[in-house]
Each structure stands twice: as C-alpha cells, then as structure tokens.
C-alpha positions as CSV (number, residue, x, y, z in Angstrom):
1,X,25.3,47.3,85.6
2,X,22.3,45.5,86.8
3,X,20.6,42.9,84.5
4,X,17.8,44.3,82.5
5,X,15.7,43.0,79.7
6,X,17.7,42.0,76.6
7,X,19.8,43.4,75.2
8,X,21.6,43.8,78.5
9,X,24.2,46.5,79.0
10,X,27.5,46.6,80.8
11,X,27.6,45.7,84.5
12,X,29.9,47.7,86.7
13,X,31.1,47.2,90.2
14,X,32.0,49.7,92.9
15,X,34.2,50.2,95.9
16,X,32.8,51.4,99.3
17,X,32.8,55.1,99.9
18,X,35.3,54.7,102.7
19,X,37.9,53.9,100.1
20,X,38.9,57.2,98.7
21,X,42.7,57.5,98.6
22,X,44.6,60.6,97.8
23,X,46.7,60.9,94.6
24,X,49.6,58.5,94.4
25,X,48.8,56.7,97.7
26,X,48.0,53.0,98.3
27,X,44.3,52.2,98.7
28,X,43.5,51.0,102.2
29,X,40.3,49.5,103.5
30,X,38.9,49.8,107.0
31,X,40.2,46.3,107.8
32,X,43.8,47.5,107.1
33,X,43.9,50.2,109.7
34,X,46.9,50.4,112.1
35,X,45.4,47.6,114.3
36,X,47.2,45.0,112.1
37,X,50.4,46.6,110.9
38,X,52.0,43.2,109.9
39,X,49.0,42.3,107.8
40,X,49.1,45.7,106.2
41,X,52.8,45.1,105.3
42,X,52.2,41.7,103.9
43,X,49.3,42.9,101.8
44,X,51.3,45.8,100.4
45,X,54.2,43.5,99.5
46,X,51.8,41.1,97.8
47,X,50.2,43.8,95.7
48,X,53.7,45.1,94.8
49,X,54.8,41.6,93.7
50,X,51.6,41.1,91.6
51,X,52.3,44.4,89.9
52,X,55.9,43.4,89.1
53,X,54.7,40.0,87.9
54,X,52.3,41.7,85.5
55,X,55.0,43.9,84.0
56,X,57.4,40.9,83.7
57,X,54.8,38.8,81.9
58,X,54.0,41.5,79.4
59,X,57.4,42.7,78.0
60,X,55.9,45.6,76.1
61,X,54.8,47.3,79.3
62,X,57.1,49.8,81.0
63,X,58.9,48.9,84.2
64,X,56.7,48.9,87.3
65,X,58.7,51.8,88.9
66,X,58.4,54.1,85.8
67,X,56.2,57.2,86.2
68,X,54.4,59.0,83.4
69,X,55.1,62.6,83.1
70,X,52.5,64.9,84.7
71,X,50.1,66.6,82.2
72,X,50.6,70.2,81.4
73,X,48.5,73.0,82.8
74,X,46.8,73.4,79.4
75,X,45.8,69.7,79.3
76,X,44.3,70.0,82.8
77,X,42.3,73.0,81.8
78,X,41.1,71.1,78.8
79,X,39.9,68.3,81.0
80,X,37.8,70.7,83.0
81,X,36.2,72.1,79.8
82,X,35.6,68.6,78.3
83,X,34.0,67.3,81.5
84,X,31.6,70.3,81.8
85,X,30.6,70.0,78.2
86,X,30.1,66.2,78.6
87,X,27.9,66.8,81.7
88,X,25.7,69.2,79.7
89,X,25.4,66.6,76.9
90,X,24.4,63.9,79.5
91,X,21.7,66.2,80.9
92,X,20.3,66.6,77.4
93,X,20.3,62.9,76.8
94,X,18.7,62.3,80.2
95,X,15.9,64.6,79.3
96,X,15.4,62.7,76.1
97,X,15.3,59.4,77.9
98,X,12.8,60.7,80.5
99,X,10.6,61.8,77.6
100,X,10.4,58.2,76.6
101,X,9.9,56.8,80.1
102,X,6.6,56.4,81.9
103,X,6.0,58.7,84.9
104,X,7.2,57.1,88.1
105,X,9.5,54.6,86.4
106,X,12.6,56.7,86.9
107,X,14.3,58.8,89.5
108,X,13.4,62.4,90.1
109,X,15.5,65.0,88.3
110,X,17.5,66.3,91.3
111,X,18.7,62.7,92.1
112,X,19.4,62.0,88.5
113,X,21.3,65.2,88.1
114,X,23.4,64.5,91.2
115,X,24.2,60.9,90.0
116,X,25.3,62.2,86.6
117,X,27.4,64.9,88.4
118,X,29.1,62.3,90.6
119,X,29.8,60.1,87.6
120,X,30.9,62.7,85.0
121,X,32.3,65.8,86.8
122,X,35.2,63.9,88.4
123,X,36.6,63.6,84.9
124,X,37.7,67.2,85.4
125,X,40.5,65.8,87.5
126,X,41.0,62.5,85.6
127,X,44.7,63.1,84.9
128,X,45.5,64.9,88.1
129,X,44.0,62.3,90.6
130,X,43.1,59.3,88.3
131,X,42.7,56.7,91.0
132,X,40.5,58.8,93.2
133,X,38.4,59.7,90.2
134,X,37.9,56.1,89.3
135,X,36.8,55.2,92.8
136,X,34.3,58.0,92.9
137,X,32.9,57.1,89.5
138,X,32.6,53.4,90.5
139,X,30.7,54.3,93.7
140,X,28.3,56.6,91.7
141,X,27.8,53.9,89.1
142,X,27.0,51.2,91.6
143,X,24.6,53.5,93.5
144,X,22.9,54.4,90.3
145,X,22.5,50.8,89.2
146,X,19.5,50.3,91.5
147,X,16.1,49.7,89.8
148,X,15.0,53.2,90.8
149,X,17.9,55.0,89.1
150,X,18.8,52.5,86.4
151,X,17.6,54.7,83.6
152,X,20.1,57.4,84.7
153,X,23.3,55.3,84.5
154,X,22.2,53.1,81.6
155,X,22.3,55.9,79.1
156,X,25.2,56.2,76.7
157,X,26.9,59.3,78.2
158,X,27.0,57.8,81.7
159,X,28.5,54.5,80.5
160,X,31.0,56.3,78.3
161,X,32.0,58.5,81.2
162,X,32.7,55.5,83.4
163,X,34.6,53.8,80.6
164,X,36.7,56.9,80.2
165,X,37.3,57.0,84.0
166,X,38.6,53.4,84.0
167,X,40.8,54.0,81.0
168,X,42.3,57.2,82.4
169,X,43.1,55.5,85.7
170,X,45.1,52.8,84.0
171,X,46.8,55.2,81.5
172,X,47.7,58.0,83.9
173,X,48.1,56.6,87.4
174,X,51.6,57.2,88.6
175,X,51.3,54.9,91.6
176,X,50.9,51.6,89.8
177,X,50.7,49.5,93.0
178,X,47.8,51.7,94.2
179,X,46.2,51.5,90.8
180,X,46.1,47.7,90.7
181,X,45.0,47.5,94.3
182,X,42.0,49.9,93.5
183,X,41.3,48.1,90.2
184,X,41.2,44.7,91.9
185,X,38.8,46.0,94.5
186,X,36.6,47.6,91.8
187,X,36.5,44.3,89.8
188,X,35.8,42.2,92.9
189,X,33.0,44.5,93.9
190,X,31.6,44.3,90.4
191,X,31.7,40.5,90.4
192,X,30.1,40.2,93.9
193,X,27.4,42.7,93.0
194,X,26.6,41.0,89.7
195,X,26.2,37.6,91.4
196,X,24.0,39.1,94.2
197,X,21.9,40.9,91.7
198,X,21.1,37.8,89.8
199,X,20.5,35.3,92.7
200,X,19.5,37.3,95.8
201,X,17.2,40.0,94.4
202,X,14.0,40.3,92.5
203,X,15.9,41.0,89.3
204,X,16.5,37.4,88.5
205,X,12.9,36.5,88.9
206,X,11.9,39.5,86.7
207,X,14.3,38.3,84.1
208,X,12.8,34.9,84.1
209,X,9.5,36.4,83.0
210,X,11.2,37.4,79.8
211,X,12.5,34.0,78.8
212,X,10.9,32.6,75.6
213,X,9.1,29.4,75.5
214,X,10.9,27.9,72.4
215,X,14.4,29.5,72.3
216,X,16.5,29.1,69.1
217,X,19.9,28.8,70.9
218,X,21.4,25.7,72.4
219,X,22.4,27.3,75.7
220,X,19.8,26.9,78.5
221,X,17.8,30.1,78.9
222,X,18.5,30.3,82.6
223,X,22.2,30.7,81.8
224,X,22.0,32.8,78.6
225,X,21.2,36.1,80.3
226,X,23.8,35.9,83.1
227,X,26.5,34.7,80.7
228,X,25.6,37.5,78.3
229,X,25.8,40.1,81.0
230,X,29.1,38.6,82.2
231,X,30.7,38.8,78.8
232,X,29.5,42.4,78.3
233,X,31.2,43.3,81.6
234,X,34.4,41.5,80.7
235,X,34.6,43.4,77.4
236,X,33.7,46.7,79.1
237,X,36.3,46.5,81.9
238,X,38.9,44.5,79.8
239,X,38.6,47.0,77.0
240,X,39.2,50.0,79.3
241,X,42.2,48.3,80.9
242,X,43.7,47.3,77.6
243,X,43.4,50.7,76.1
244,X,44.8,52.3,79.2
245,X,47.8,50.0,79.2
246,X,48.3,50.7,75.5
247,X,48.3,54.5,76.2
248,X,50.7,54.1,79.1
249,X,53.1,51.9,77.0
250,X,53.0,54.4,74.2
251,X,53.9,57.2,76.6
252,X,56.8,55.2,77.8
253,X,58.0,54.5,74.3
254,X,57.7,58.2,73.5
255,X,59.7,59.1,76.6
256,X,62.4,56.6,75.5
257,X,62.5,58.2,72.0
258,X,62.9,61.7,73.6
259,X,65.7,60.4,75.9
260,X,67.4,58.7,73.0
261,X,67.0,61.9,70.8
262,X,68.6,64.0,73.6
263,X,71.4,61.4,74.0
264,X,72.0,61.5,70.2
265,X,72.1,65.3,70.2
266,X,74.5,65.3,73.2
267,X,76.7,62.7,71.4
268,X,76.6,64.8,68.2
269,X,77.7,67.8,70.1
270,X,80.5,65.9,71.8
271,X,81.6,64.5,68.4
272,X,81.5,68.0,66.9
273,X,83.6,69.3,69.9
274,X,86.1,66.4,69.4
275,X,86.3,67.2,65.7
276,X,86.9,70.9,66.5
277,X,89.6,70.0,69.0
278,X,91.2,67.5,66.5
279,X,91.2,70.2,63.8
280,X,92.8,72.7,66.2
281,X,95.5,70.2,67.1
282,X,96.1,69.5,63.4
283,X,96.3,73.2,62.6
284,X,98.7,73.7,65.5
285,X,100.9,70.9,64.1
286,X,100.7,72.4,60.6
287,X,101.6,75.8,61.9
288,X,104.6,74.5,63.7
289,X,105.7,72.4,60.7
290,X,105.2,75.3,58.2
291,X,106.9,78.2,60.0
292,X,109.2,76.6,62.6
293,X,112.2,76.3,60.4
294,X,111.6,79.7,58.9
295,X,111.5,81.4,62.3
296,X,114.5,79.4,63.4
297,X,116.4,80.5,60.3
298,X,115.4,84.1,61.0
299,X,116.8,83.9,64.4
300,X,120.0,82.3,63.4
301,X,120.6,84.8,60.5
302,X,119.7,87.8,62.6
303,X,122.3,86.7,65.2
304,X,124.9,86.2,62.5
305,X,124.1,89.5,60.8
306,X,124.6,91.3,64.2
307,X,128.0,89.7,64.6
308,X,129.4,90.5,61.1
309,X,127.8,93.8,60.4
310,X,130.9,95.7,61.4
311,X,133.5,93.4,59.7
312,X,131.6,92.5,56.6
313,X,128.6,94.8,55.7
314,X,128.0,92.9,52.4
315,X,127.6,89.6,54.2
316,X,125.3,91.2,56.7
317,X,123.2,92.6,53.9
318,X,123.0,89.1,52.4
319,X,121.9,87.7,55.7
320,X,119.2,90.3,56.0
321,X,118.0,89.3,52.6
322,X,117.7,85.7,53.8
323,X,115.8,86.9,56.8
324,X,113.4,88.8,54.5
325,X,113.0,85.7,52.3
326,X,112.3,83.5,55.2
327,X,109.8,85.9,56.7
328,X,107.9,86.2,53.4
329,X,107.8,82.5,53.0
330,X,106.5,82.0,56.6
331,X,103.8,84.7,56.0
332,X,102.7,83.1,52.7
333,X,102.5,79.6,54.1
334,X,100.7,80.7,57.2
335,X,98.2,82.7,55.3
336,X,97.5,79.7,53.1
337,X,97.1,77.4,56.1
338,X,94.8,79.7,58.1
339,X,92.7,80.5,55.0
340,X,90.7,77.3,55.7
341,X,89.6,78.7,59.1
342,X,87.8,81.7,57.5
343,X,84.4,81.4,55.8
344,X,84.5,81.5,52.1
345,X,82.9,84.8,50.9
346,X,82.8,86.4,47.5
347,X,83.3,89.8,49.1
348,X,86.5,88.7,50.9
349,X,89.4,89.3,48.6
350,X,91.7,87.1,50.6
351,X,89.5,84.0,51.1
352,X,86.9,84.4,48.4
353,X,86.6,82.3,45.3
354,X,89.2,84.4,43.6
355,X,91.9,83.4,46.0
356,X,93.2,79.9,45.5
357,X,95.0,78.1,48.3
358,X,98.6,77.2,47.7
359,X,99.0,73.5,47.1
360,X,100.2,71.4,50.0
361,X,103.9,70.5,49.7
362,X,104.9,66.9,49.0
363,X,108.1,64.9,48.5
364,X,108.4,66.5,45.1
365,X,109.2,69.8,46.9
366,X,112.2,68.4,48.6
367,X,114.7,70.1,46.3
368,X,113.3,73.5,47.3
369,X,113.5,72.5,51.0
370,X,117.2,71.6,50.4
371,X,117.9,74.9,48.8
372,X,116.4,76.8,51.7
373,X,118.6,74.9,54.1
374,X,121.6,75.5,51.9
375,X,120.8,79.2,52.0
376,X,120.8,79.0,55.8
377,X,124.2,77.3,55.9
378,X,123.2,73.6,56.0
379,X,124.1,71.6,53.0
380,X,122.0,68.5,52.7
381,X,122.7,65.4,50.5
382,X,119.5,63.7,49.4
383,X,119.5,59.9,48.9
384,X,116.5,58.2,47.5
385,X,116.2,54.4,47.3
386,X,112.8,53.3,45.7
387,X,111.9,49.6,45.5
388,X,109.9,50.6,42.3
389,X,110.4,53.5,40.0
390,X,108.1,56.4,40.6
391,X,107.0,55.0,44.0
392,X,107.5,58.2,45.9
393,X,105.6,60.2,43.3
394,X,102.7,57.9,43.6
395,X,102.2,58.3,47.3
396,X,98.9,59.6,48.6
397,X,98.9,63.4,49.2
398,X,98.4,63.1,53.0
399,X,101.3,60.6,53.3
400,X,103.6,62.7,51.1
401,X,102.8,65.8,53.1
402,X,103.6,64.0,56.4
403,X,106.9,62.8,55.1
404,X,107.8,66.3,53.8
405,X,107.0,67.8,57.2
406,X,109.1,65.2,59.0
407,X,112.0,66.0,56.7
408,X,111.6,69.7,57.3
409,X,111.4,69.4,61.0
410,X,114.4,67.1,61.1
411,X,116.6,69.5,59.1
412,X,115.4,72.4,61.3
413,X,116.5,70.5,64.4
414,X,119.9,70.0,62.9
415,X,120.3,73.7,62.2
416,X,119.1,74.6,65.7
417,X,120.7,72.0,67.9
418,X,123.9,70.9,66.0
419,X,127.1,72.5,64.9
420,X,127.0,70.5,61.7
421,X,127.1,72.3,58.3
422,X,126.2,69.2,56.3
423,X,123.6,66.4,56.8
424,X,122.3,63.4,54.9
425,X,118.6,62.9,54.1
426,X,117.8,59.3,53.1
427,X,114.4,58.1,51.8
428,X,113.9,54.4,51.4
429,X,111.0,52.2,50.4
430,X,110.3,48.5,50.2
431,X,107.6,45.8,50.7
432,X,107.1,43.0,53.1
433,X,104.2,40.7,54.2
434,X,102.3,43.7,55.6
435,X,102.5,45.8,52.5
436,X,104.7,48.8,51.3
437,X,106.7,50.9,53.7
438,X,108.7,54.2,53.6
439,X,111.6,55.1,55.8
440,X,113.0,58.6,56.4
441,X,116.4,59.0,58.0
442,X,118.3,62.3,58.7
443,X,121.9,62.1,60.0
444,X,124.7,64.6,60.7
445,X,128.2,64.5,62.2
446,X,128.0,67.7,64.2
447,X,128.3,68.2,67.9
448,X,125.4,69.5,70.1
449,X,125.1,73.2,69.9
450,X,125.0,75.3,73.1
451,X,121.5,76.6,72.9
452,X,118.6,76.9,75.3
453,X,116.7,73.7,75.9
454,X,113.9,73.3,73.4
455,X,110.3,72.5,74.4
456,X,110.4,69.4,72.2
457,X,107.2,70.4,70.4
458,X,108.8,69.7,67.1
459,X,109.6,66.2,68.1
460,X,106.1,65.8,69.4
461,X,104.6,67.0,66.1
462,X,106.9,64.8,64.1
463,X,106.0,61.8,66.3
464,X,102.3,62.4,65.7
465,X,102.6,62.5,61.9
466,X,103.6,58.8,61.4
467,X,101.0,57.7,63.9
468,X,98.3,59.1,61.7
469,X,99.6,56.9,58.8
470,X,100.2,53.7,60.7
471,X,103.9,54.3,61.5
472,X,106.1,55.4,64.4
473,X,108.8,57.9,65.2
474,X,112.3,57.4,66.7
475,X,114.8,60.0,67.7
476,X,118.4,59.0,68.3
477,X,122.0,60.3,68.1
478,X,123.9,59.8,64.9
479,X,125.6,56.4,64.8
480,X,129.0,57.7,63.7
481,X,129.5,60.6,66.1
482,X,127.9,62.4,69.1
483,X,125.5,64.8,67.6
484,X,122.0,66.3,67.7
485,X,119.0,64.0,67.8
486,X,118.5,62.5,64.4
487,X,114.8,62.0,63.8
488,X,113.8,58.9,62.0
489,X,110.4,57.5,61.0
490,X,110.2,53.7,61.4
491,X,107.8,50.8,62.0
492,X,108.1,48.2,64.7
493,X,108.1,45.0,62.7
494,X,110.2,44.9,60.6
495,X,112.2,48.0,61.7
496,X,111.3,50.0,58.6
497,X,109.5,53.3,57.9
498,X,106.0,54.6,57.7
499,X,103.5,51.9,56.9
500,X,101.2,52.3,54.0
501,X,97.8,51.0,53.6
502,X,97.9,47.8,51.4
C-alpha cells in the first residue's frame, strides 16, 4: 500500500504479470527460462531446502511433503457464492467512498470496478488454485496502489480480500515449494515498491508537508511515517502467513486424528476377530473334552453289544443301556456348552432366563467320572496327595475345570488305546519357591490296543489346557510296562504339575 496521510494503511507488494503459474507448479520468472537449465535446477533446490528448513525449525508444522486434502465440491461452490457476495459489498462501499471524495480525486467507475473484480473475484477459486489467486490479487493490489486509484484499494473490503487471498494461499497450497517461492517474490516486490514509493516519487515530498512543527514523539518525523507503514505491512503480511500456517497445521493434526481413529477401529476389529477365534478354539476344546469319552464309550459298547447279542442277550441289553446313558450325558453337556453361543431371550425356552446352565465340572466331580469309566469296563483307583487339607477344593474354577478335563481325556485314551481294565489316577500338590503346584498322573499296565491311529486331537487339547494355567503337558508310556500313552501334566522346574498363580 502506498504511503498516505496518517494514519497510514497496509502496504502491499506485487509480482509481475508474467508470473502466473498453474496450480501446484513451481513459480518461474522470465530469467529462469530454459536458457539457463543449471541455474533453474540450483534455484529449485535452494527453495526446496529453504522450505524444508522452515518446517524443521517449527516442529508444529506438518512435513514439507504433506499435502492437504482437496476441498469438497460443496466448499468450492460456497467459495464462488462468497466471492460474488463480497464483490457486491465492495461495490457498495466503493460508492460510499466516492460519495465522500471530491470529483476528479479518484478513478472512474469502470476502472475502479475492474480493479475490485481483479482483486476479489479470484477468491472464487481460492482453494482450487491458491497460488495463482494470490499472484493475481497481488498484481491487482499493486496496480491499484497508484495515486489515481488509491481510494479503490484502500477501502476495507479490498484490503480484507487481499488478506484473505494471502491467508488462503498459505493454508491451502499443496505445492509448498511453489508457495514459498511465490510468497518470497510477493514480499520482495512489496519491499522494493515501498522503498521506491518513499524515496523516488512525489509521495515522500507530499508526506513531508504533513509533518508537524513540534512533534510529541522522540522519533524523528522523517522516520516515523516510513517506520509506521513498514510495521503495518509486517503485521499485515505476517498475520496472514501466521493464520495460514495455523490452519494448515490444524488440518494436518485433524488428518492424523482421522488416521489414528481408523487405525484404532481396524485394531479393534482385529482384536474382536482374534477374540472370536480364541472363543471358537476354546469351544472346540470344550466340545472335545465334554463328549469325546462319551462318544468313545458309545462306540466300544455298541461293538461289544453286537458281539454278545446272540450269546448273552441280557448283557447286550445292559450294554445298550450304557449307550443310552452315555448319549444322554453327551447331549446334555453339549447343550449346556453351546447355550452360551445363543442370544439370551425371554421367549427362548431353552436359552432364556428360565433355563440355567449346568455348572462346570471340577475335581469334586471326579467320583462321578470314575463311576462312568467303571460302567464302561475301566476300573480306576484314585489317589490324592494334598500338601494342605482342602487344597484341591480351594482351587480356582478355571484351574479345577482344566484338571478335570485332563483326567477325563487321559482315562478316555486308556479305554480307546489300551487293553487295560484298570488304571491309577494320582493327584498331587505341593509348594516350592515359585508357589503352589498340582500334578496329575494317569498310569495303566495294559498293552496297546489294535485300533485305527487317532488324530491326536485329544492330546492337543489336553496339552493346551495346562498352558493356559502356566503349566505343561507330557505324554509317555507307563513306567512299569509297555502300554498306551499315559498323559501327565507337569512343570519344567521342578518337574511337578500345573503351576498356580502365587
């Protein structure tokens, strides 16, 4: 802005009209045409390094290579409407200013309207081509700063439009190197124009006529007006740049929040999927542990009933009753387990509030397990060695359930894979430096049965149970005779059973 009688207004620079780059391109001057390609390359690298240096010195700024997301179509249409309304308001204010200006002291209306159009209407594309818009506005403001048209660009709407153009360029330019190149040229042109306006034109001499004879301030009057205009321009351009950088940084922070929110949502979905898979695996292990020995017993008893039905019908009937009992138990336990997979509903007679789940078995249910095995032809001797009275009864439900499942799977393996008709189930507990421990051992003296090879899913399920409670599984032949695998639950150091949490 050219210096006028106090109070002076903002001074603004301009870039020559030849500098009108397209969106996202680096600004080139006529001196940088292809006649000096090496100079062009050095200049581009210098501006790129300056841009990177600025972003390194201000940690709150986004990285130099980050690009702000393009505005939506609705935002672009809103910019057009706002610019047109702003132009009409500027025309109204211009008419008010002309009403207060002496005839011949201002530009004619066609020229004034054209200057306002060149300054304000580019705001219609301020977020689509921000750098080009800033350069056009700068050129219009510099042209309008001549004495003949000063009243046009000095009005509030014109200066606010130019301020908005500078702010938008800093806030929305995606080509940051091109932005800072164009901004440097605008600021340099403003500084050169300001100096020339004061010292090589009639403006400075006109300003001298306004100096008072006895000023109250301590600064020489020849310096007060130039310094005042300089500070006004620093605040004008600096404020626009600062607000633009703030908007750009806020947009970067918002994009980070959106990325982090999407990442958190993806991680939540992944964790949910993992939880579902873990629950499916748990249910699969539970299904195997619940019904494996029942189904195995059904198969063994059905085979025996087929063999004895002609010789001993009464024994065959007894075996069929055992099959019926095993089937009923398997169905009941399976229904109790799968009930957790169905949504609780008052209208559902099976899973509603009126249906209570059967309690999970524990070590207290071992006598019933031994009776079931005795009914299937395997007599089991139970041996319990507690280091403290009532220790097995005080175990956590999850640990007691895991030990019960291990005992059931081990005894089912004896029935399926061994010729033994008797087995020993030993439970031991104790303490050491790491805390309390429990050991389960199942042994028999039978020979391996001639059956089809098993899939070893029972061993895998039994091996997983102690891992969930800080223990480990070992399967070995009985020490006193060659027999079926005798599962055992042990810990590595010392070689004892399932570790308990201290």
